[in-house]
Backbone as JSON, one array per atom type, in Angstrom:
{
  "sequence": "MCLNCQNEEPFISYLLFLNCKQLISLSQDLTRRLQEGDRNALREIYHAHSSLVYTTALSFVQDEMLAEEVTQDVFLEAYRSANSFKGNSKLSTWLYRICTNKSLDQIRKKKAQKRSGDTYSINDDEIGLSIPDFKHPGTELENQELSQFLFAAIDQLNENQKAAFIFSQIDGLPQKEISKILEVSIKSVESLIQRAKVNLRKILRVYYEKYKE",
  "N": [[123.43, 82.89, -3.92], [121.78, 79.89, -4.67], [119.06, 78.18, -3.38], [117.49, 75.06, -2.92], [114.68, 73.01, -1.99], [115.72, 70.6, -1.06], [118.14, 71.27, 0.0], [117.53, 72.93, 2.02], [117.17, 72.22, 4.82], [119.82, 71.37, 5.76], [121.07, 73.85, 5.35], [119.73, 75.59, 7.11], [120.44, 74.36, 9.53], [123.16, 74.85, 9.47], [123.24, 77.63, 9.63], [122.19, 77.95, 12.2], [124.23, 76.75, 13.64], [126.36, 78.51, 13.13], [125.3, 80.76, 14.37], [125.24, 79.95, 17.06], [127.98, 79.71, 17.52], [128.7, 82.37, 17.28], [127.33, 83.48, 19.44], [128.61, 82.23, 21.59], [131.18, 83.25, 21.24], [130.62, 85.97, 21.61], [129.78, 85.96, 24.31], [132.17, 85.12, 25.53], [133.78, 87.27, 24.87], [132.52, 89.38, 26.23], [132.87, 88.48, 28.85], [135.67, 88.52, 29.06], [136.14, 91.28, 28.77], [134.77, 92.2, 31.0], [136.34, 91.11, 33.03], [138.54, 92.65, 32.68], [137.75, 94.93, 33.8], [135.93, 96.53, 32.47], [133.33, 98.67, 32.46], [131.3, 99.06, 30.66], [130.93, 96.52, 29.61], [129.83, 95.27, 31.81], [127.42, 96.65, 31.86], [126.26, 95.77, 29.46], [125.99, 93.02, 29.99], [124.24, 93.18, 32.09], [121.92, 94.24, 30.86], [121.34, 92.09, 29.21], [120.8, 89.96, 30.95], [119.45, 90.74, 33.27], [116.65, 90.63, 33.6], [116.02, 87.87, 33.83], [117.54, 87.25, 36.09], [116.3, 88.88, 37.99], [113.68, 87.76, 38.05], [114.23, 85.19, 39.0], [115.36, 85.81, 41.51], [113.1, 86.97, 42.67], [111.43, 84.75, 42.91], [112.71, 83.44, 44.96], [112.98, 85.34, 47.19], [110.49, 86.57, 47.3], [109.49, 89.18, 47.29], [109.16, 92.28, 45.85], [110.82, 94.61, 46.14], [113.02, 93.59, 47.56], [113.88, 91.73, 45.7], [114.73, 93.4, 43.63], [116.86, 94.57, 44.95], [118.51, 92.33, 45.36], [119.06, 91.71, 42.69], [120.62, 93.94, 41.88], [122.78, 93.52, 43.61], [123.75, 91.09, 42.63], [124.89, 91.72, 40.11], [126.8, 93.58, 40.82], [128.44, 91.97, 42.39], [129.22, 90.19, 40.4], [130.8, 91.88, 38.87], [132.82, 92.54, 40.7], [133.94, 90.04, 41.24], [134.77, 88.99, 38.82], [137.08, 87.79, 37.84], [137.06, 85.32, 38.98], [135.49, 83.76, 37.46], [135.86, 81.13, 35.42], [135.06, 80.21, 32.99], [134.14, 77.63, 32.74], [131.51, 77.03, 32.75], [128.34, 78.26, 31.46], [127.89, 81.82, 31.15], [125.45, 82.69, 32.13], [124.82, 80.62, 33.9], [126.71, 80.99, 35.9], [125.85, 83.51, 36.83], [123.3, 82.8, 37.77], [124.15, 81.22, 39.91], [125.36, 83.07, 41.62], [123.12, 84.63, 42.1], [121.49, 82.82, 43.49], [122.95, 82.49, 45.89], [122.97, 85.15, 46.88], [120.24, 85.59, 47.15], [119.48, 83.66, 49.05], [120.95, 84.61, 51.2], [119.53, 86.96, 51.73], [117.08, 85.86, 52.49], [117.79, 84.54, 54.85], [118.48, 86.73, 56.46], [116.0, 87.99, 56.55], [114.44, 86.07, 57.89], [115.74, 86.02, 60.3], [114.97, 88.41, 61.33], [112.37, 87.95, 61.89], [111.89, 86.2, 64.01], [109.93, 85.87, 65.91], [107.66, 85.12, 64.57], [105.23, 82.66, 63.3], [106.32, 79.33, 62.69], [106.86, 76.49, 60.58], [107.01, 72.98, 60.49], [107.33, 70.07, 58.52], [106.53, 67.91, 59.92], [104.87, 68.75, 61.83], [101.61, 69.27, 63.34], [100.29, 71.58, 63.06], [100.05, 74.42, 60.95], [101.34, 77.43, 59.73], [101.1, 79.38, 57.27], [102.6, 82.1, 55.74], [101.23, 84.18, 53.59], [102.55, 85.44, 50.68], [102.68, 88.78, 49.3], [102.91, 89.51, 46.33], [103.41, 89.76, 42.79], [104.2, 87.38, 40.53], [106.08, 87.49, 37.57], [106.04, 85.31, 35.86], [103.65, 84.06, 36.15], [100.34, 83.49, 35.15], [97.63, 85.84, 35.04], [95.1, 84.96, 36.02], [95.87, 82.96, 37.66], [97.22, 84.02, 39.76], [96.43, 84.24, 42.48], [96.32, 81.56, 43.38], [98.98, 80.89, 42.94], [100.25, 82.31, 44.92], [99.8, 80.82, 47.24], [101.29, 78.56, 46.6], [103.9, 79.65, 46.46], [104.14, 80.45, 49.1], [104.26, 77.99, 50.34], [106.58, 76.97, 49.14], [108.41, 78.58, 50.36], [108.72, 77.36, 52.78], [110.37, 75.22, 52.42], [113.61, 73.58, 52.75], [116.83, 75.11, 52.02], [118.27, 73.91, 49.83], [116.36, 72.21, 48.57], [114.47, 74.12, 47.93], [115.87, 75.78, 46.09], [116.44, 73.93, 44.01], [113.83, 73.2, 43.22], [112.74, 75.68, 42.4], [114.43, 76.39, 40.23], [113.95, 74.23, 38.54], [111.07, 73.83, 38.26], [109.93, 76.36, 38.08], [111.65, 78.2, 36.76], [112.29, 76.52, 34.72], [114.67, 75.2, 34.0], [117.05, 72.84, 32.68], [118.04, 69.73, 34.28], [120.77, 69.25, 34.18], [121.95, 71.79, 33.96], [121.06, 72.89, 36.34], [122.46, 71.32, 38.15], [125.02, 72.3, 37.75], [124.72, 74.93, 38.58], [124.07, 74.62, 41.32], [126.18, 73.13, 42.04], [126.24, 70.34, 42.45], [125.63, 66.79, 41.95], [123.79, 65.47, 39.09], [122.07, 63.45, 39.84], [121.67, 64.12, 42.52], [120.27, 66.49, 42.18], [117.89, 65.52, 41.01], [116.92, 64.06, 43.21], [116.56, 66.11, 45.1], [114.54, 67.66, 43.87], [112.44, 65.82, 43.78], [112.03, 65.33, 46.56], [111.33, 67.88, 47.33], [108.87, 68.2, 46.01], [107.34, 66.22, 47.31], [107.34, 67.23, 49.95], [106.1, 69.7, 49.54], [103.54, 68.9, 48.8], [102.7, 67.8, 51.26], [102.75, 70.07, 52.91], [100.87, 71.78, 51.64], [98.62, 70.17, 51.71], [98.06, 69.93, 54.46], [97.56, 72.62, 55.0], [95.31, 73.05, 53.38], [93.4, 71.3, 54.52], [93.12, 72.46, 57.0], [92.12, 75.02, 56.5], [90.0, 74.85, 54.73], [87.34, 75.12, 55.4]],
  "CA": [[123.34, 81.44, -3.67], [120.46, 79.35, -4.96], [118.73, 77.09, -2.46], [116.27, 74.34, -3.22], [114.07, 72.4, -0.81], [116.54, 69.52, -0.55], [119.27, 71.84, 0.74], [117.04, 73.89, 3.02], [117.4, 71.78, 6.19], [121.24, 71.54, 6.1], [121.41, 75.26, 5.37], [119.21, 76.12, 8.37], [121.29, 73.81, 10.6], [124.45, 75.54, 9.4], [123.02, 78.98, 10.16], [122.06, 77.83, 13.65], [125.57, 76.45, 14.14], [127.11, 79.75, 13.09], [124.74, 81.65, 15.37], [125.7, 79.47, 18.36], [129.39, 80.07, 17.64], [128.76, 83.81, 17.48], [126.87, 83.74, 20.8], [129.68, 81.8, 22.49], [132.25, 84.23, 21.08], [130.16, 87.2, 22.24], [129.82, 85.75, 25.75], [133.57, 85.1, 25.93], [134.28, 88.64, 24.74], [131.96, 90.15, 27.35], [133.53, 88.02, 30.08], [137.04, 89.05, 29.05], [136.08, 92.73, 29.02], [134.36, 92.37, 32.4], [137.51, 90.79, 33.84], [139.46, 93.77, 32.52], [137.17, 96.08, 34.5], [135.15, 97.34, 31.53], [131.97, 98.89, 32.98], [130.35, 98.89, 29.55], [130.65, 95.09, 29.53], [128.88, 95.0, 32.89], [126.13, 97.2, 31.43], [125.72, 94.87, 28.44], [125.59, 91.78, 30.65], [123.04, 93.52, 32.88], [120.77, 94.34, 29.94], [121.04, 90.77, 28.65], [120.43, 88.93, 31.94], [118.83, 91.28, 34.5], [115.26, 90.19, 33.73], [116.03, 86.5, 34.34], [118.06, 87.29, 37.46], [115.25, 89.45, 38.84], [112.6, 86.79, 38.18], [114.72, 84.12, 39.89], [115.46, 86.39, 42.85], [111.74, 87.15, 43.17], [110.95, 83.42, 43.3], [113.32, 83.12, 46.25], [112.72, 86.28, 48.3], [109.05, 86.81, 47.31], [109.27, 90.59, 47.61], [109.69, 92.99, 44.68], [111.93, 95.49, 46.5], [114.17, 92.75, 47.88], [114.35, 91.13, 44.44], [115.49, 94.44, 42.95], [118.12, 94.71, 45.68], [119.32, 91.16, 45.05], [119.51, 91.85, 41.3], [121.74, 94.87, 41.88], [123.9, 92.86, 44.29], [124.29, 90.03, 41.76], [125.75, 92.27, 39.06], [127.95, 94.17, 41.5], [129.3, 90.84, 42.74], [129.8, 89.69, 39.15], [131.84, 92.82, 38.48], [133.93, 92.44, 41.66], [134.58, 88.71, 41.23], [134.81, 88.53, 37.42], [138.25, 86.93, 37.59], [136.8, 83.98, 39.51], [134.76, 83.02, 36.44], [136.86, 80.45, 34.61], [134.52, 79.8, 31.7], [133.79, 76.21, 32.73], [130.05, 76.97, 32.57], [127.81, 79.43, 30.78], [127.85, 83.04, 31.94], [124.15, 82.71, 32.82], [124.9, 79.67, 35.0], [127.47, 81.68, 36.93], [124.98, 84.54, 37.39], [122.3, 82.09, 38.56], [124.77, 80.77, 41.16], [125.49, 84.26, 42.47], [121.76, 85.01, 42.47], [121.05, 81.88, 44.53], [123.64, 82.82, 47.15], [122.51, 86.45, 47.36], [118.83, 85.44, 47.55], [119.44, 82.91, 50.31], [121.42, 85.53, 52.24], [118.41, 87.84, 52.07], [116.07, 85.07, 53.2], [118.3, 84.32, 56.21], [118.33, 88.0, 57.17], [114.56, 88.22, 56.75], [113.97, 85.14, 58.91], [116.35, 86.43, 61.56], [114.2, 89.57, 61.81], [110.99, 87.52, 62.17], [111.97, 85.04, 64.88], [108.71, 85.74, 66.71], [106.55, 84.65, 63.74], [104.95, 81.23, 63.29], [107.13, 78.51, 61.8], [106.19, 75.22, 60.25], [107.8, 71.8, 60.14], [106.43, 69.14, 57.81], [106.1, 66.9, 60.86], [103.95, 69.38, 62.78], [100.18, 69.16, 63.04], [99.8, 72.91, 62.77], [100.78, 75.11, 59.89], [101.05, 78.85, 59.63], [101.69, 79.9, 56.04], [102.54, 83.53, 55.53], [100.96, 84.33, 52.16], [103.28, 86.61, 50.16], [101.9, 89.74, 48.51], [103.67, 89.94, 45.17], [102.96, 89.17, 41.53], [105.34, 86.8, 39.8], [105.9, 87.73, 36.12], [105.85, 84.06, 35.13], [102.35, 83.49, 36.49], [99.2, 84.1, 34.47], [96.83, 86.68, 35.92], [94.03, 84.2, 36.67], [96.46, 82.01, 38.61], [98.05, 84.74, 40.72], [96.05, 83.94, 43.87], [96.76, 80.2, 43.67], [100.45, 80.86, 42.97], [100.7, 82.85, 46.2], [99.82, 79.71, 48.18], [102.41, 77.72, 46.24], [105.13, 80.3, 46.87], [104.19, 80.4, 50.57], [104.71, 76.64, 50.68], [107.97, 76.88, 48.71], [109.21, 79.29, 51.36], [108.92, 76.47, 53.93], [111.35, 74.19, 52.08], [114.99, 73.92, 53.07], [117.46, 75.9, 50.97], [118.62, 73.12, 48.64], [115.12, 71.81, 47.9], [113.87, 75.35, 47.4], [116.61, 76.18, 44.89], [116.25, 72.94, 42.95], [112.45, 73.28, 42.75], [112.56, 76.94, 41.67], [115.12, 76.32, 38.94], [113.34, 73.2, 37.7], [109.64, 73.95, 38.02], [109.51, 77.74, 37.81], [112.51, 78.74, 35.7], [112.3, 75.55, 33.62], [116.03, 74.85, 33.6], [117.34, 71.39, 32.66], [118.72, 69.28, 35.49], [122.22, 69.37, 34.0], [122.35, 73.15, 34.29], [120.82, 73.07, 37.77], [123.57, 70.67, 38.87], [126.16, 73.2, 37.67], [124.42, 76.09, 39.43], [124.14, 74.23, 42.73], [127.44, 72.4, 42.22], [125.95, 68.99, 42.94], [125.42, 65.85, 40.84], [122.45, 65.44, 38.51], [121.3, 62.55, 40.7], [121.29, 64.9, 43.7], [119.22, 67.42, 41.73], [116.67, 64.72, 40.89], [116.46, 63.75, 44.56], [116.1, 67.36, 45.72], [113.27, 68.03, 43.25], [111.45, 64.85, 44.24], [111.74, 65.58, 47.97], [110.62, 69.16, 47.39], [107.48, 67.96, 45.6], [106.69, 65.48, 48.4], [107.14, 68.14, 51.08], [105.11, 70.71, 49.16], [102.22, 68.26, 48.9], [102.38, 67.7, 52.68], [102.48, 71.42, 53.42], [99.62, 72.29, 51.06], [97.52, 69.32, 52.18], [97.74, 70.35, 55.83], [96.97, 73.95, 54.92], [93.98, 72.92, 52.8], [92.53, 70.66, 55.49], [92.9, 73.36, 58.11], [91.42, 76.25, 56.16], [88.98, 74.67, 53.67], [86.03, 75.55, 55.9]],
  "C": [[121.92, 80.96, -3.92], [120.21, 78.14, -4.07], [117.48, 76.39, -2.93], [115.8, 73.67, -1.95], [114.97, 71.32, -0.2], [117.69, 70.05, 0.32], [118.83, 72.73, 1.89], [117.4, 73.48, 4.44], [118.88, 71.89, 6.59], [121.65, 73.01, 6.21], [120.96, 75.91, 6.67], [120.08, 75.65, 9.55], [122.62, 74.54, 10.64], [124.33, 76.95, 9.96], [122.92, 78.95, 11.69], [123.43, 77.57, 14.29], [126.41, 77.72, 14.19], [126.63, 80.71, 14.18], [125.2, 81.26, 16.77], [127.16, 79.85, 18.59], [129.54, 81.56, 17.92], [128.35, 84.16, 18.91], [127.95, 83.37, 21.82], [130.82, 82.82, 22.45], [131.89, 85.53, 21.76], [130.24, 87.1, 23.76], [131.25, 85.77, 26.27], [134.17, 86.5, 25.89], [133.79, 89.5, 25.89], [132.65, 89.78, 28.66], [134.94, 88.58, 30.17], [137.06, 90.53, 29.38], [135.68, 93.02, 30.46], [135.55, 92.13, 33.32], [138.57, 91.88, 33.77], [138.93, 95.05, 33.17], [136.36, 97.01, 33.63], [133.71, 97.47, 32.03], [130.92, 98.78, 31.88], [129.98, 97.42, 29.37], [129.65, 94.7, 30.61], [127.48, 95.48, 32.5], [125.47, 96.29, 30.39], [125.23, 93.56, 29.05], [124.32, 92.02, 31.47], [121.81, 93.57, 31.98], [120.36, 92.97, 29.4], [120.44, 89.81, 29.66], [119.64, 89.45, 33.14], [117.39, 90.8, 34.7], [115.18, 88.78, 34.33], [116.51, 86.46, 35.79], [116.99, 87.81, 38.41], [114.13, 88.44, 39.1], [113.0, 85.66, 39.13], [114.81, 84.62, 41.33], [114.07, 86.55, 43.48], [111.14, 85.82, 43.62], [111.49, 83.03, 44.67], [112.8, 84.04, 47.36], [111.26, 86.71, 48.41], [108.69, 88.23, 47.76], [109.95, 91.41, 46.51], [110.9, 93.86, 45.02], [113.19, 94.7, 46.83], [114.76, 92.12, 46.63], [115.16, 92.14, 43.63], [116.85, 94.62, 43.61], [119.06, 93.55, 45.38], [119.89, 91.28, 43.63], [120.7, 92.79, 41.2], [122.98, 94.23, 42.5], [124.57, 91.81, 43.41], [125.27, 90.62, 40.75], [126.95, 93.01, 39.65], [128.96, 93.08, 41.88], [129.97, 90.27, 41.49], [130.95, 90.58, 38.7], [133.07, 92.67, 39.38], [134.69, 91.12, 41.51], [134.69, 88.13, 39.82], [135.96, 87.58, 37.17], [138.08, 85.52, 38.14], [136.03, 83.12, 38.51], [135.75, 82.44, 35.44], [136.35, 80.01, 33.24], [134.18, 78.34, 31.6], [132.29, 75.99, 32.58], [129.61, 78.22, 31.82], [127.82, 80.64, 31.72], [126.55, 83.1, 32.74], [124.14, 81.77, 34.02], [125.63, 80.3, 36.19], [126.61, 82.74, 37.62], [123.87, 83.92, 38.24], [122.88, 81.67, 39.92], [124.92, 81.94, 42.14], [124.12, 84.68, 42.98], [121.22, 84.11, 43.59], [121.66, 82.25, 45.87], [123.14, 84.14, 47.73], [121.06, 86.37, 47.86], [118.72, 84.73, 48.89], [119.96, 83.75, 51.47], [120.3, 86.45, 52.7], [117.34, 87.1, 52.87], [116.51, 84.84, 54.64], [118.15, 85.59, 57.05], [116.86, 88.26, 57.53], [114.02, 87.33, 57.86], [114.53, 85.5, 60.28], [115.59, 87.59, 62.19], [112.78, 89.19, 62.21], [110.97, 86.29, 63.06], [110.69, 84.81, 65.67], [107.52, 85.21, 65.91], [106.37, 83.15, 63.83], [105.87, 80.51, 62.32], [106.42, 77.19, 61.59], [107.21, 74.14, 59.94], [106.86, 70.8, 59.49], [105.97, 68.01, 58.73], [105.09, 67.45, 61.88], [102.51, 69.15, 62.35], [99.61, 70.52, 62.65], [100.65, 73.55, 61.68], [100.37, 76.57, 59.87], [101.75, 79.42, 58.41], [101.51, 81.4, 55.98], [102.41, 83.76, 54.03], [101.65, 85.58, 51.63], [102.37, 87.49, 49.3], [102.78, 90.27, 47.38], [103.13, 89.22, 43.94], [104.18, 88.68, 40.76], [105.11, 86.96, 38.31], [105.67, 86.46, 35.32], [104.52, 83.4, 35.38], [101.23, 84.23, 35.77], [98.29, 84.78, 35.48], [95.8, 85.88, 36.7], [94.56, 83.21, 37.7], [97.27, 82.68, 39.71], [97.73, 84.35, 42.16], [96.52, 82.54, 44.26], [98.28, 80.13, 43.79], [100.98, 81.39, 44.29], [100.77, 81.75, 47.26], [101.01, 78.79, 47.89], [103.73, 78.34, 46.71], [105.27, 80.33, 48.39], [104.69, 79.04, 51.02], [106.18, 76.45, 50.3], [108.89, 77.51, 49.76], [109.51, 78.42, 52.58], [109.96, 75.39, 53.67], [112.74, 74.58, 52.56], [115.66, 74.52, 51.84], [117.73, 75.11, 49.7], [117.39, 72.68, 47.85], [114.45, 73.01, 47.24], [114.55, 75.75, 46.09], [116.36, 75.22, 43.74], [114.84, 73.03, 42.36], [112.23, 74.55, 41.93], [113.2, 76.87, 40.29], [114.45, 75.33, 37.99], [111.91, 73.53, 37.29], [109.17, 75.35, 37.68], [110.34, 78.35, 36.68], [112.63, 77.79, 34.51], [113.69, 75.17, 33.13], [116.22, 73.34, 33.57], [118.16, 71.0, 33.89], [120.23, 69.4, 35.38], [122.7, 70.76, 34.37], [122.15, 73.43, 35.78], [121.96, 72.47, 38.59], [124.81, 71.56, 38.84], [125.95, 74.44, 38.54], [124.63, 75.76, 40.9], [125.42, 73.48, 43.08], [127.24, 71.07, 42.94], [125.74, 68.09, 41.72], [123.98, 65.95, 40.31], [121.53, 64.55, 39.34], [120.83, 63.27, 41.95], [120.18, 65.89, 43.37], [117.88, 66.69, 41.62], [116.07, 64.44, 42.27], [115.89, 64.98, 45.24], [114.73, 67.77, 45.18], [112.15, 67.11, 43.74], [111.05, 65.1, 45.69], [110.98, 66.89, 48.14], [109.15, 68.98, 47.03], [106.7, 67.23, 46.7], [106.38, 66.42, 49.57], [106.12, 69.22, 50.78], [103.7, 70.14, 49.23], [101.78, 68.17, 50.37], [101.97, 69.06, 53.25], [101.12, 71.92, 52.93], [98.42, 71.46, 51.51], [97.09, 69.72, 53.59], [97.05, 71.71, 55.83], [95.53, 73.87, 54.4], [93.0, 72.34, 53.81], [92.19, 71.61, 56.64], [91.99, 74.53, 57.76], [90.32, 76.08, 55.11], [87.6, 75.12, 54.11], [85.96, 77.07, 55.97]]
}
């Protein structure tokens, strides 16, 4: 086939279209095989998505070992409940949803074990941020220390605001996909992100004023 410059753009668009169709077909095939109990399909899905699932879990639980545990739980749950996936959303969206639920479960357990620790309400005058000791793979080395303060503040948000902020500002997902993960409207996602930003500013401002000296 001979291509000239005038035909180059349509040709590239066509290739991208074919590639998207192949990816959709591949995802559907993996899902079907997973629903049939094919462990090799689970292994392929794990290799394709485990890094993203781990990074998201780490943003929530803020502990490498717990994030690894959540990641394993996510794919085990995906294998057990494969028939509940109806294909109405992307496979990755479904995995993100499972990851959110598993991560929040871990956070609840962790908080239940630390009832004696300091807590913070955005209406309080005092703040006790517990600075996490982990390195997030999405953070540049020179910003690791600053990111720890941000993640400590994120940990103070309620569950919905926390999830919306993490998916939007850390994972960089579009609001449409976030709405599918959280099973809420896009308008609700916008509101959650906005409220999360307002509350984070309050938390960090109080912390800065208290400890700047």
